[in-house]
Every structure is written in C-alpha cells, then in structure tokens.
C-alpha positions as MATLAB code, in Angstrom:
seq = 'MSTLEDWLATVADELHVDPVDTALVLDLAREVAHGVARPAAPLTAYLLGVAVGRGADPRQAAATVTALARSWAEDEVELGGGG';
ca = [
     -21.920  -12.179    6.723;
     -20.969   -8.559    7.162;
     -20.942   -6.036    4.344;
     -17.141   -6.213    4.278;
     -17.122  -10.007    4.054;
     -19.840   -9.955    1.386;
     -17.930   -7.368   -0.631;
     -14.620   -9.214   -0.440;
     -16.212  -12.546   -1.338;
     -17.919  -10.954   -4.339;
     -14.746   -9.237   -5.555;
     -12.647  -12.372   -5.061;
     -15.195  -14.355   -7.058;
     -15.303  -11.781   -9.865;
     -11.489  -11.609  -10.049;
     -11.142  -15.409   -9.785;
      -8.805  -15.213   -6.792;
      -8.767  -16.858   -3.390;
     -10.568  -15.010   -0.601;
      -8.410  -12.547    1.296;
      -7.197  -13.005    4.866;
      -9.001   -9.892    6.073;
      -7.271   -9.645    9.456;
      -3.837  -10.019    7.880;
      -4.363   -7.206    5.375;
      -6.137   -4.881    7.830;
      -3.392   -5.364   10.436;
      -0.763   -4.589    7.812;
      -2.653   -1.503    6.661;
      -2.982   -0.259   10.244;
       0.745   -0.632   10.898;
       1.635    1.197    7.684;
      -0.950    3.948    8.188;
       0.313    4.645   11.696;
       4.013    4.052   11.105;
       4.496    5.579    7.670;
       1.511    7.544    6.317;
      -2.195    6.879    5.776;
      -1.979    6.968    1.961;
       0.771    4.349    2.129;
      -1.650    1.760    3.589;
      -3.740    0.904    0.504;
      -0.740    1.180   -1.788;
       1.254   -1.158    0.426;
      -1.672   -3.595    0.534;
      -1.653   -3.528   -3.265;
       2.096   -4.283   -3.305;
       1.488   -7.156   -0.887;
      -1.097   -8.500   -3.328;
       1.333   -8.266   -6.216;
       3.986  -10.093   -4.197;
       1.531  -12.830   -3.220;
       0.393  -13.089   -6.833;
       4.005  -13.723   -7.764;
       4.259  -16.540   -5.254;
       5.228  -14.919   -1.946;
       3.784  -16.404    1.213;
       1.145  -13.903    2.427;
       1.993  -14.168    6.120;
       5.736  -13.909    5.574;
       5.371  -10.983    3.189;
       3.038   -9.189    5.607;
       5.442   -9.821    8.492;
       8.307   -8.383    6.451;
       6.348   -5.247    5.554;
       5.041   -4.840    9.106;
       8.589   -4.985   10.459;
       9.648   -2.462    7.849;
       6.789   -0.097    8.792;
       7.643   -0.361   12.493;
      11.300    0.283   11.738;
      10.325    3.233    9.544;
       8.295    4.739   12.380;
      11.157    4.258   14.844;
      13.623    5.856   12.415;
      11.308    8.855   11.963;
      11.060    9.342   15.735;
      14.840    9.072   16.156;
      15.414   11.589   13.363;
      12.822   13.983   14.702;
      10.462   13.462   11.783;
       7.104   11.821   11.840;
       5.060   14.086    9.685;
];
C-alpha cells in the first residue's frame, strides 16, 4: 500500500466510516481547484462528504459538483474573470 492508501485506511478505521473512493475525490478536487479556486477543493470535498453522510450517492454527487465547477470555470472565462 502507498502512504496515501495507508493514511486513508487508518483514518477511515478511526472514524468508523467506509473507505474513500480516492480517485473520485481527487478527480473532484482537481476539477474544483482548476475551475474555481485551489482553496475551494478541500472545502468542496468536505461538502461532498457531508452530502454522502446524509445519504447522497457519492458518484452522482461528485458528478453534480464536477459539472458545476466546469460551468463555473466557463462562466468566469465568458465574463472575463478567472482570478
């Protein structure tokens, strides 16, 4: 196992939660970091976790947020923003 996998398995065990879909969360974080802002990535991942904890399907919730981040980035470009 890698350090990341070891860490996540340990944290999941300590918090008594199911292991995380690493690729799903990292892909979401990348989209948000690039499309919105870097600090938004971990905060958005946290919100995804809250939503999943409340019963949302992880893949559907991540797809929704990813689409939102991509749309956000497109809107910023169209408006001349982007940082």
